[in-house]
C-alpha positions, 0 to 999 in steps of 0.5 A, a space after each residue: 532648243 527648237 522644242 522649247 519654242 512652240 511655233 504652233 502652240 497646243 494648249 494654253 501653256 504653249 500659247 502663253 509661251 509663244 505670246 511672251 516670246 513674241 512680245 519680248 522679242 518684238 519689244 527688244 528689237 532696236 527699231 521698236 525700242 527707239 519707236 517706243 522711246 520717242 513716242 508720246 503714246 508709248 502705252 498705246 504702242 506697248 498695248 498694241 504690241 501685246 495684243 498683236 502678239 497674243 492674237 498671233 499666238 492664238 491664231 497659230 494655235 488654230 483659234 478663230 478671230 471670234 475666239 481670239 477677240 472674246 478671249 482677249 477682250 478686244 473687237 474682232 476688227 482689232 484682232 483682224 487688223 493685227 493679224 492682217 498686218 494692217 497695223 504697225 504692231 501686227 507687222 512688227 510681231 509677224 516679222 518677229 514670228 517669221 524671224 523666230 521661225 527661221 532661227 528655230 529652223 537654223 538652230 540659232 534661237 539664241 540670236 533672236 533674244 538679245 542680251 538686254 542691258 539693265 537700262 533696257 530691262 528697266 525701261 521694259 518694266 516701266 512700260 509694263 507698269 504704265 500699260 497696266 495703269 492705263 488698262 485700269 484707267 480705261 476700265 474705269 472710264 468704260 464703267 463710267 461711260 456705261 453708267 452714263 449711257 444707262 442714265 441717258 437711255 
């Protein structure tokens, strides 16, 4: 099974596979589920975890911070913050990566992704939907802000 998890991805498919595994495994950690469940800012949490997972997967593929930031549509500062584990999301995703690496080495990959209870699956799907809605609202607000700045400038 170790051949199925690209710890050092080569190409887009491998990057996306590692990114998905990192995000899923991190989201399903009991401590993370509890933090998200109890957080008033759960959308921000899920988004931060997704960015941290994407950044780490791309870093492992050899991309620079600048390339990662451009591809993900985030600032270099945000990407660095996650990669240097200066954010809680960056710390959690890195821990997940290190655990995954150990499990692959030991041939125990199945242990990294626990069986998900239906209620957890529903929660994850709901959080993904909320994240997407928030992303769309943020894009609308960015557009409106840019328009206002143009008018003022």
